[in-house]
PDB file of N, CA, C and O in Angstrom:
ATOM      1  N   UNK A   1     109.368  91.631  99.786  1.00  0.00           N
ATOM      2  CA  UNK A   1     110.453  92.644 100.157  1.00  0.00           C
ATOM      3  C   UNK A   1     111.880  91.770 100.140  1.00  0.00           C
ATOM      4  O   UNK A   1     111.949  90.612 100.550  1.00  0.00           O
ATOM      5  N   UNK A   2     112.866  92.434  99.662  1.00  0.00           N
ATOM      6  CA  UNK A   2     114.238  91.813  99.711  1.00  0.00           C
ATOM      7  C   UNK A   2     114.607  91.630 101.133  1.00  0.00           C
ATOM      8  O   UNK A   2     114.108  92.379 101.972  1.00  0.00           O
ATOM      9  N   UNK A   3     115.441  90.694 101.479  1.00  0.00           N
ATOM     10  CA  UNK A   3     116.232  90.720 102.732  1.00  0.00           C
ATOM     11  C   UNK A   3     116.998  91.814 103.047  1.00  0.00           C
ATOM     12  O   UNK A   3     117.077  92.237 104.201  1.00  0.00           O
ATOM     13  N   UNK A   4     117.567  92.304 102.119  1.00  0.00           N
ATOM     14  CA  UNK A   4     118.464  93.449 102.446  1.00  0.00           C
ATOM     15  C   UNK A   4     117.568  94.638 102.960  1.00  0.00           C
ATOM     16  O   UNK A   4     117.929  95.353 103.895  1.00  0.00           O
ATOM     17  N   UNK A   5     116.575  94.776 102.401  1.00  0.00           N
ATOM     18  CA  UNK A   5     115.578  95.910 102.748  1.00  0.00           C
ATOM     19  C   UNK A   5     114.985  95.685 104.077  1.00  0.00           C
ATOM     20  O   UNK A   5     114.825  96.634 104.844  1.00  0.00           O
ATOM     21  N   UNK A   6     114.661  94.521 104.384  1.00  0.00           N
ATOM     22  CA  UNK A   6     114.293  94.054 105.810  1.00  0.00           C
ATOM     23  C   UNK A   6     115.302  94.471 106.965  1.00  0.00           C
ATOM     24  O   UNK A   6     115.091  95.060 108.026  1.00  0.00           O
ATOM     25  N   UNK A   7     116.387  94.004 106.443  1.00  0.00           N
ATOM     26  CA  UNK A   7     117.711  94.345 107.487  1.00  0.00           C
ATOM     27  C   UNK A   7     117.959  95.714 107.723  1.00  0.00           C
ATOM     28  O   UNK A   7     118.243  96.099 108.857  1.00  0.00           O
ATOM     29  N   UNK A   8     117.878  96.515 106.728  1.00  0.00           N
ATOM     30  CA  UNK A   8     117.945  98.018 106.882  1.00  0.00           C
ATOM     31  C   UNK A   8     116.820  98.539 107.700  1.00  0.00           C
ATOM     32  O   UNK A   8     117.007  99.390 108.570  1.00  0.00           O
ATOM     33  N   UNK A   9     115.659  98.040 107.431  1.00  0.00           N
ATOM     34  CA  UNK A   9     114.487  98.566 108.350  1.00  0.00           C
ATOM     35  C   UNK A   9     114.672  98.156 109.861  1.00  0.00           C
ATOM     36  O   UNK A   9     114.407  98.843 110.847  1.00  0.00           O
ATOM     37  N   UNK A  10     115.130  97.020 109.824  1.00  0.00           N
ATOM     38  CA  UNK A  10     115.365  96.504 111.271  1.00  0.00           C
ATOM     39  C   UNK A  10     116.284  97.413 111.983  1.00  0.00           C
ATOM     40  O   UNK A  10     116.020  97.928 113.069  1.00  0.00           O
ATOM     41  N   UNK A  11     117.388  97.587 111.313  1.00  0.00           N
ATOM     42  CA  UNK A  11     118.607  98.372 111.786  1.00  0.00           C
ATOM     43  C   UNK A  11     118.183  99.706 112.112  1.00  0.00           C
ATOM     44  O   UNK A  11     118.723 100.263 113.068  1.00  0.00           O
ATOM     45  N   UNK A  12     117.272 100.311 111.438  1.00  0.00           N
ATOM     46  CA  UNK A  12     116.828 101.669 111.570  1.00  0.00           C
ATOM     47  C   UNK A  12     115.819 101.791 112.715  1.00  0.00           C
ATOM     48  O   UNK A  12     115.833 102.789 113.435  1.00  0.00           O
ATOM     49  N   UNK A  13     114.975 100.831 112.891  1.00  0.00           N
ATOM     50  CA  UNK A  13     114.210 100.617 114.008  1.00  0.00           C
ATOM     51  C   UNK A  13     115.030 100.394 115.280  1.00  0.00           C
ATOM     52  O   UNK A  13     114.742 101.048 116.283  1.00  0.00           O
ATOM     53  N   UNK A  14     115.915  99.615 115.297  1.00  0.00           N
ATOM     54  CA  UNK A  14     116.922  99.518 116.396  1.00  0.00           C
ATOM     55  C   UNK A  14     117.609 100.870 116.750  1.00  0.00           C
ATOM     56  O   UNK A  14     117.775 101.267 117.903  1.00  0.00           O
ATOM     57  N   UNK A  15     117.961 101.479 115.706  1.00  0.00           N
ATOM     58  CA  UNK A  15     118.806 102.869 115.945  1.00  0.00           C
ATOM     59  C   UNK A  15     117.562 103.811 116.595  1.00  0.00           C
ATOM     60  O   UNK A  15     117.813 104.456 117.613  1.00  0.00           O
ATOM     61  N   UNK A  16     116.480 103.866 116.107  1.00  0.00           N
ATOM     62  CA  UNK A  16     115.541 104.743 116.760  1.00  0.00           C
ATOM     63  C   UNK A  16     115.101 104.421 118.057  1.00  0.00           C
ATOM     64  O   UNK A  16     114.721 105.340 118.783  1.00  0.00           O
ATOM     65  N   UNK A  17     115.092 103.075 118.527  1.00  0.00           N
ATOM     66  CA  UNK A  17     114.892 102.778 120.008  1.00  0.00           C
ATOM     67  C   UNK A  17     116.144 103.203 120.808  1.00  0.00           C
ATOM     68  O   UNK A  17     116.075 103.636 121.958  1.00  0.00           O
ATOM     69  N   UNK A  18     117.314 103.046 120.103  1.00  0.00           N
ATOM     70  CA  UNK A  18     118.596 103.525 120.858  1.00  0.00           C
ATOM     71  C   UNK A  18     118.638 104.963 121.021  1.00  0.00           C
ATOM     72  O   UNK A  18     119.066 105.409 122.085  1.00  0.00           O
ATOM     73  N   UNK A  19     118.239 105.772 120.079  1.00  0.00           N
ATOM     74  CA  UNK A  19     118.167 107.116 120.229  1.00  0.00           C
ATOM     75  C   UNK A  19     117.176 107.652 121.315  1.00  0.00           C
ATOM     76  O   UNK A  19     117.465 108.520 122.138  1.00  0.00           O
ATOM     77  N   UNK A  20     116.144 107.110 121.222  1.00  0.00           N
ATOM     78  CA  UNK A  20     115.094 107.553 122.299  1.00  0.00           C
ATOM     79  C   UNK A  20     115.469 107.039 123.653  1.00  0.00           C
ATOM     80  O   UNK A  20     115.098 107.745 124.590  1.00  0.00           O
ATOM     81  N   UNK A  21     116.131 105.950 123.940  1.00  0.00           N
ATOM     82  CA  UNK A  21     116.480 105.701 125.339  1.00  0.00           C
ATOM     83  C   UNK A  21     117.791 106.368 125.749  1.00  0.00           C
ATOM     84  O   UNK A  21     118.086 106.246 126.938  1.00  0.00           O
ATOM     85  N   UNK A  22     118.603 107.033 124.990  1.00  0.00           N
ATOM     86  CA  UNK A  22     119.775 107.756 125.455  1.00  0.00           C
ATOM     87  C   UNK A  22     119.467 109.014 125.171  1.00  0.00           C
ATOM     88  O   UNK A  22     119.925 109.529 124.151  1.00  0.00           O
ATOM     89  N   UNK A  23     118.591 109.755 126.079  1.00  0.00           N
ATOM     90  CA  UNK A  23     118.420 111.203 125.847  1.00  0.00           C
ATOM     91  C   UNK A  23     119.088 111.942 126.884  1.00  0.00           C
ATOM     92  O   UNK A  23     118.977 113.164 126.777  1.00  0.00           O
ATOM     93  N   UNK A  24     119.755 111.512 127.864  1.00  0.00           N
ATOM     94  CA  UNK A  24     120.455 112.156 128.801  1.00  0.00           C
ATOM     95  C   UNK A  24     121.645 112.799 128.246  1.00  0.00           C
ATOM     96  O   UNK A  24     122.189 112.269 127.278  1.00  0.00           O
ATOM     97  N   UNK A  25     122.152 113.968 128.784  1.00  0.00           N
ATOM     98  CA  UNK A  25     123.340 114.630 128.398  1.00  0.00           C
ATOM     99  C   UNK A  25     124.626 114.159 128.680  1.00  0.00           C
ATOM    100  O   UNK A  25     124.686 113.681 129.813  1.00  0.00           O
ATOM    101  N   UNK A  26     125.780 114.119 127.994  1.00  0.00           N
ATOM    102  CA  UNK A  26     126.969 113.486 128.092  1.00  0.00           C
ATOM    103  C   UNK A  26     128.120 114.501 127.662  1.00  0.00           C
ATOM    104  O   UNK A  26     127.970 115.271 126.713  1.00  0.00           O
ATOM    105  N   UNK A  27     129.157 114.452 128.349  1.00  0.00           N
ATOM    106  CA  UNK A  27     130.412 115.127 128.225  1.00  0.00           C
ATOM    107  C   UNK A  27     131.506 114.357 127.643  1.00  0.00           C
ATOM    108  O   UNK A  27     131.874 113.326 128.205  1.00  0.00           O
ATOM    109  N   UNK A  28     132.068 114.771 126.551  1.00  0.00           N
ATOM    110  CA  UNK A  28     133.024 114.204 125.899  1.00  0.00           C
ATOM    111  C   UNK A  28     134.142 115.026 125.611  1.00  0.00           C
ATOM    112  O   UNK A  28     133.994 116.177 125.199  1.00  0.00           O
ATOM    113  N   UNK A  29     135.460 114.411 125.837  1.00  0.00           N
ATOM    114  CA  UNK A  29     136.634 115.406 125.698  1.00  0.00           C
ATOM    115  C   UNK A  29     137.260 114.800 124.200  1.00  0.00           C
ATOM    116  O   UNK A  29     137.544 113.620 123.991  1.00  0.00           O
ATOM    117  N   UNK A  30     137.375 115.796 123.346  1.00  0.00           N
ATOM    118  CA  UNK A  30     137.885 115.465 121.850  1.00  0.00           C
ATOM    119  C   UNK A  30     139.106 116.263 121.921  1.00  0.00           C
ATOM    120  O   UNK A  30     138.979 117.481 121.800  1.00  0.00           O
ATOM    121  N   UNK A  31     140.328 115.742 122.106  1.00  0.00           N
ATOM    122  CA  UNK A  31     141.539 116.279 122.123  1.00  0.00           C
ATOM    123  C   UNK A  31     141.597 117.527 123.213  1.00  0.00           C
ATOM    124  O   UNK A  31     141.683 117.315 124.423  1.00  0.00           O
ATOM    125  N   UNK A  32     141.544 118.721 122.693  1.00  0.00           N
ATOM    126  CA  UNK A  32     141.645 119.858 123.822  1.00  0.00           C
ATOM    127  C   UNK A  32     140.301 120.392 124.073  1.00  0.00           C
ATOM    128  O   UNK A  32     140.167 121.187 125.003  1.00  0.00           O
ATOM    129  N   UNK A  33     139.250 120.041 123.333  1.00  0.00           N
ATOM    130  CA  UNK A  33     137.884 120.577 123.440  1.00  0.00           C
ATOM    131  C   UNK A  33     136.942 119.400 124.261  1.00  0.00           C
ATOM    132  O   UNK A  33     137.043 118.175 124.199  1.00  0.00           O
ATOM    133  N   UNK A  34     136.054 120.186 124.999  1.00  0.00           N
ATOM    134  CA  UNK A  34     134.955 119.384 125.649  1.00  0.00           C
ATOM    135  C   UNK A  34     133.752 119.599 124.792  1.00  0.00           C
ATOM    136  O   UNK A  34     133.531 120.652 124.194  1.00  0.00           O
ATOM    137  N   UNK A  35     132.952 118.494 124.765  1.00  0.00           N
ATOM    138  CA  UNK A  35     131.656 118.577 123.930  1.00  0.00           C
ATOM    139  C   UNK A  35     130.684 117.903 124.848  1.00  0.00           C
ATOM    140  O   UNK A  35     130.813 116.758 125.281  1.00  0.00           O
ATOM    141  N   UNK A  36     129.476 118.908 125.161  1.00  0.00           N
ATOM    142  CA  UNK A  36     128.380 118.315 125.983  1.00  0.00           C
ATOM    143  C   UNK A  36     127.287 118.356 125.094  1.00  0.00           C
ATOM    144  O   UNK A  36     126.875 119.401 124.592  1.00  0.00           O
ATOM    145  N   UNK A  37     126.768 117.143 124.873  1.00  0.00           N
ATOM    146  CA  UNK A  37     125.525 117.147 124.060  1.00  0.00           C
ATOM    147  C   UNK A  37     124.743 116.032 124.533  1.00  0.00           C
ATOM    148  O   UNK A  37     125.264 115.218 125.296  1.00  0.00           O
ATOM    149  N   UNK A  38     123.574 115.912 124.169  1.00  0.00           N
ATOM    150  CA  UNK A  38     122.557 114.790 124.433  1.00  0.00           C
ATOM    151  C   UNK A  38     123.179 113.281 123.857  1.00  0.00           C
ATOM    152  O   UNK A  38     123.509 113.233 122.672  1.00  0.00           O
ATOM    153  N   UNK A  39     123.294 112.354 124.509  1.00  0.00           N
ATOM    154  CA  UNK A  39     123.676 111.124 124.368  1.00  0.00           C
ATOM    155  C   UNK A  39     123.246 110.560 122.708  1.00  0.00           C
ATOM    156  O   UNK A  39     124.075 110.165 121.889  1.00  0.00           O
ATOM    157  N   UNK A  40     121.831 110.639 122.491  1.00  0.00           N
ATOM    158  CA  UNK A  40     121.251 110.285 121.280  1.00  0.00           C
ATOM    159  C   UNK A  40     121.996 111.146 120.261  1.00  0.00           C
ATOM    160  O   UNK A  40     122.105 110.553 119.188  1.00  0.00           O
ATOM    161  N   UNK A  41     122.535 112.350 120.271  1.00  0.00           N
ATOM    162  CA  UNK A  41     123.031 113.273 119.265  1.00  0.00           C
ATOM    163  C   UNK A  41     124.399 112.400 118.871  1.00  0.00           C
ATOM    164  O   UNK A  41     124.634 111.976 117.739  1.00  0.00           O
ATOM    165  N   UNK A  42     125.198 112.233 119.971  1.00  0.00           N
ATOM    166  CA  UNK A  42     126.441 111.706 119.766  1.00  0.00           C
ATOM    167  C   UNK A  42     126.202 110.154 119.005  1.00  0.00           C
ATOM    168  O   UNK A  42     126.825 109.845 117.989  1.00  0.00           O
ATOM    169  N   UNK A  43     125.375 109.401 119.555  1.00  0.00           N
ATOM    170  CA  UNK A  43     125.174 108.077 118.868  1.00  0.00           C
ATOM    171  C   UNK A  43     124.755 108.162 117.404  1.00  0.00           C
ATOM    172  O   UNK A  43     125.148 107.431 116.495  1.00  0.00           O
ATOM    173  N   UNK A  44     123.906 109.159 117.326  1.00  0.00           N
ATOM    174  CA  UNK A  44     123.356 109.297 115.920  1.00  0.00           C
ATOM    175  C   UNK A  44     124.409 109.703 114.997  1.00  0.00           C
ATOM    176  O   UNK A  44     124.389 109.212 113.868  1.00  0.00           O
ATOM    177  N   UNK A  45     125.460 110.651 115.362  1.00  0.00           N
ATOM    178  CA  UNK A  45     126.580 111.029 114.485  1.00  0.00           C
ATOM    179  C   UNK A  45     127.478 110.022 114.259  1.00  0.00           C
ATOM    180  O   UNK A  45     128.030 109.929 113.163  1.00  0.00           O
ATOM    181  N   UNK A  46     127.739 109.113 115.318  1.00  0.00           N
ATOM    182  CA  UNK A  46     128.652 107.953 115.233  1.00  0.00           C
ATOM    183  C   UNK A  46     128.063 106.948 114.296  1.00  0.00           C
ATOM    184  O   UNK A  46     128.830 106.360 113.533  1.00  0.00           O
ATOM    185  N   UNK A  47     126.746 106.681 114.270  1.00  0.00           N
ATOM    186  CA  UNK A  47     126.156 105.950 113.235  1.00  0.00           C
ATOM    187  C   UNK A  47     126.276 106.537 111.975  1.00  0.00           C
ATOM    188  O   UNK A  47     126.513 105.750 111.058  1.00  0.00           O
ATOM    189  N   UNK A  48     126.164 107.813 111.673  1.00  0.00           N
ATOM    190  CA  UNK A  48     126.333 108.253 110.387  1.00  0.00           C
ATOM    191  C   UNK A  48     127.670 108.253 109.999  1.00  0.00           C
ATOM    192  O   UNK A  48     127.835 107.981 108.810  1.00  0.00           O
ATOM    193  N   UNK A  49     128.636 108.470 110.625  1.00  0.00           N
ATOM    194  CA  UNK A  49     129.981 108.308 110.257  1.00  0.00           C
ATOM    195  C   UNK A  49     130.469 106.937 109.952  1.00  0.00           C
ATOM    196  O   UNK A  49     131.342 106.701 109.118  1.00  0.00           O
ATOM    197  N   UNK A  50     129.803 105.969 110.737  1.00  0.00           N
ATOM    198  CA  UNK A  50     130.092 104.532 110.337  1.00  0.00           C
ATOM    199  C   UNK A  50     129.466 104.160 109.029  1.00  0.00           C
ATOM    200  O   UNK A  50     130.061 103.395 108.269  1.00  0.00           O
ATOM    201  N   UNK A  51     128.271 104.671 108.721  1.00  0.00           N
ATOM    202  CA  UNK A  51     127.504 104.395 107.667  1.00  0.00           C
ATOM    203  C   UNK A  51     128.326 105.010 106.557  1.00  0.00           C
ATOM    204  O   UNK A  51     128.673 104.233 105.667  1.00  0.00           O
ATOM    205  N   UNK A  52     128.679 106.224 106.464  1.00  0.00           N
ATOM    206  CA  UNK A  52     129.478 106.924 105.558  1.00  0.00           C
ATOM    207  C   UNK A  52     130.824 106.196 105.110  1.00  0.00           C
ATOM    208  O   UNK A  52     131.162 106.219 103.927  1.00  0.00           O
ATOM    209  N   UNK A  53     131.514 105.610 105.990  1.00  0.00           N
ATOM    210  CA  UNK A  53     132.691 105.014 105.896  1.00  0.00           C
ATOM    211  C   UNK A  53     132.364 103.678 105.202  1.00  0.00           C
ATOM    212  O   UNK A  53     133.000 103.313 104.213  1.00  0.00           O
ATOM    213  N   UNK A  54     131.253 102.876 105.795  1.00  0.00           N
ATOM    214  CA  UNK A  54     131.035 101.653 105.120  1.00  0.00           C
ATOM    215  C   UNK A  54     130.526 101.781 103.664  1.00  0.00           C
ATOM    216  O   UNK A  54     130.630 100.851 102.865  1.00  0.00           O
ATOM    217  N   UNK A  55     130.007 102.896 103.375  1.00  0.00           N
ATOM    218  CA  UNK A  55     129.436 103.177 102.001  1.00  0.00           C
ATOM    219  C   UNK A  55     130.516 103.619 101.102  1.00  0.00           C
ATOM    220  O   UNK A  55     130.530 103.185  99.950  1.00  0.00           O
ATOM    221  N   UNK A  56     131.479 104.489 101.538  1.00  0.00           N
ATOM    222  CA  UNK A  56     132.556 105.016 100.803  1.00  0.00           C
ATOM    223  C   UNK A  56     133.747 104.269 100.424  1.00  0.00           C
ATOM    224  O   UNK A  56     134.321 104.359  99.339  1.00  0.00           O
ATOM    225  N   UNK A  57     134.104 103.449 101.503  1.00  0.00           N
ATOM    226  CA  UNK A  57     135.365 102.617 101.498  1.00  0.00           C
ATOM    227  C   UNK A  57     135.375 101.603 100.260  1.00  0.00           C
ATOM    228  O   UNK A  57     136.311 101.560  99.462  1.00  0.00           O
ATOM    229  N   UNK A  58     134.229 100.783 100.180  1.00  0.00           N
ATOM    230  CA  UNK A  58     134.170  99.828  99.043  1.00  0.00           C
ATOM    231  C   UNK A  58     134.325 100.486  97.647  1.00  0.00           C
ATOM    232  O   UNK A  58     135.067 100.033  96.776  1.00  0.00           O
ATOM    233  N   UNK A  59     133.498 101.679  97.504  1.00  0.00           N
ATOM    234  CA  UNK A  59     133.630 102.312  96.119  1.00  0.00           C
ATOM    235  C   UNK A  59     135.060 102.865  95.919  1.00  0.00           C
ATOM    236  O   UNK A  59     135.554 102.875  94.792  1.00  0.00           O
ATOM    237  N   UNK A  60     135.692 103.301  96.937  1.00  0.00           N
ATOM    238  CA  UNK A  60     137.122 103.947  96.631  1.00  0.00           C
ATOM    239  C   UNK A  60     138.084 102.676  96.414  1.00  0.00           C
ATOM    240  O   UNK A  60     139.081 102.853  95.714  1.00  0.00           O
ATOM    241  N   UNK A  61     137.858 101.451  96.949  1.00  0.00           N
ATOM    242  CA  UNK A  61     138.622 100.463  96.616  1.00  0.00           C
ATOM    243  C   UNK A  61     138.273  99.891  95.071  1.00  0.00           C
ATOM    244  O   UNK A  61     139.156  99.477  94.320  1.00  0.00           O
ATOM    245  N   UNK A  62     136.932  99.929  94.738  1.00  0.00           N
ATOM    246  CA  UNK A  62     136.629  99.634  93.306  1.00  0.00           C
ATOM    247  C   UNK A  62     137.410 100.585  92.373  1.00  0.00           C
ATOM    248  O   UNK A  62     137.981 100.211  91.349  1.00  0.00           O
ATOM    249  N   UNK A  63     137.375 101.843  92.829  1.00  0.00           N
ATOM    250  CA  UNK A  63     138.017 102.818  91.890  1.00  0.00           C
ATOM    251  C   UNK A  63     139.440 102.467  91.678  1.00  0.00           C
ATOM    252  O   UNK A  63     139.940 102.440  90.554  1.00  0.00           O
ATOM    253  N   UNK A  64     140.114 102.187  92.812  1.00  0.00           N
ATOM    254  CA  UNK A  64     141.504 101.829  92.835  1.00  0.00           C
ATOM    255  C   UNK A  64     141.909 100.744  91.913  1.00  0.00           C
ATOM    256  O   UNK A  64     142.919 100.770  91.209  1.00  0.00           O
ATOM    257  N   UNK A  65     141.000  99.746  91.979  1.00  0.00           N
ATOM    258  CA  UNK A  65     141.149  98.488  91.359  1.00  0.00           C
ATOM    259  C   UNK A  65     140.969  98.774  89.967  1.00  0.00           C
ATOM    260  O   UNK A  65     141.736  98.186  89.205  1.00  0.00           O
ATOM    261  N   UNK A  66     140.015  99.648  89.409  1.00  0.00           N
ATOM    262  CA  UNK A  66     139.830  99.970  87.910  1.00  0.00           C
ATOM    263  C   UNK A  66     140.932 100.632  87.371  1.00  0.00           C
ATOM    264  O   UNK A  66     141.199 100.509  86.176  1.00  0.00           O
ATOM    265  N   UNK A  67     141.764 101.491  88.306  1.00  0.00           N
ATOM    266  CA  UNK A  67     142.893 102.119  87.673  1.00  0.00           C
ATOM    267  C   UNK A  67     144.073 101.229  87.590  1.00  0.00           C
ATOM    268  O   UNK A  67     145.122 101.730  87.187  1.00  0.00           O
ATOM    269  N   UNK A  68     144.043  99.888  87.938  1.00  0.00           N
ATOM    270  CA  UNK A  68     145.026  98.774  87.787  1.00  0.00           C
ATOM    271  C   UNK A  68     145.898  98.821  88.871  1.00  0.00           C
ATOM    272  O   UNK A  68     147.001  98.285  88.763  1.00  0.00           O
ATOM    273  N   UNK A  69     145.506  99.493  90.103  1.00  0.00           N
ATOM    274  CA  UNK A  69     146.363  99.305  91.266  1.00  0.00           C
ATOM    275  C   UNK A  69     145.628  98.289  92.100  1.00  0.00           C
ATOM    276  O   UNK A  69     144.405  98.285  92.241  1.00  0.00           O
ATOM    277  N   UNK A  70     146.504  97.383  92.670  1.00  0.00           N
ATOM    278  CA  UNK A  70     146.019  96.342  93.517  1.00  0.00           C
ATOM    279  C   UNK A  70     145.819  96.729  94.945  1.00  0.00           C
ATOM    280  O   UNK A  70     146.562  97.558  95.469  1.00  0.00           O
ATOM    281  N   UNK A  71     144.756  96.109  95.647  1.00  0.00           N
ATOM    282  CA  UNK A  71     144.725  96.547  96.986  1.00  0.00           C
ATOM    283  C   UNK A  71     145.978  96.184  97.955  1.00  0.00           C
ATOM    284  O   UNK A  71     146.361  96.866  98.905  1.00  0.00           O
ATOM    285  N   UNK A  72     146.535  94.948  97.499  1.00  0.00           N
ATOM    286  CA  UNK A  72     147.763  94.599  98.244  1.00  0.00           C
ATOM    287  C   UNK A  72     149.033  94.669  97.460  1.00  0.00           C
ATOM    288  O   UNK A  72     149.106  94.252  96.305  1.00  0.00           O
ATOM    289  N   UNK A  73     149.946  95.160  98.054  1.00  0.00           N
ATOM    290  CA  UNK A  73     151.249  95.215  97.399  1.00  0.00           C
ATOM    291  C   UNK A  73     151.880  93.959  96.732  1.00  0.00           C
ATOM    292  O   UNK A  73     151.784  92.869  97.296  1.00  0.00           O
ATOM    293  N   UNK A  74     152.536  94.093  95.521  1.00  0.00           N
ATOM    294  CA  UNK A  74     153.025  92.921  94.926  1.00  0.00           C
ATOM    295  C   UNK A  74     154.267  92.622  95.347  1.00  0.00           C
ATOM    296  O   UNK A  74     155.094  93.521  95.497  1.00  0.00           O
ATOM    297  N   UNK A  75     154.573  91.272  95.603  1.00  0.00           N
ATOM    298  CA  UNK A  75     155.789  90.807  96.105  1.00  0.00           C
ATOM    299  C   UNK A  75     157.076  91.227  95.084  1.00  0.00           C
ATOM    300  O   UNK A  75     158.226  90.896  95.373  1.00  0.00           O
TER     301      UNK A  75
END
């Protein structure tokens, strides 16, 4: 197995343990709204958001670089 695959499997196992251990309900204020949900749901959606951003941002930067724009402004 590749080391990257093993790392992903370990992270998934740690996430599963984290989700099981955080089953209590939590109340969060988001601007003007209150959201009450089990903690594992909030942790899971935070994980998904972080994963999606980590997956998409490098691809968007590659696309920008292919169009000839640089990531940093030219002096």
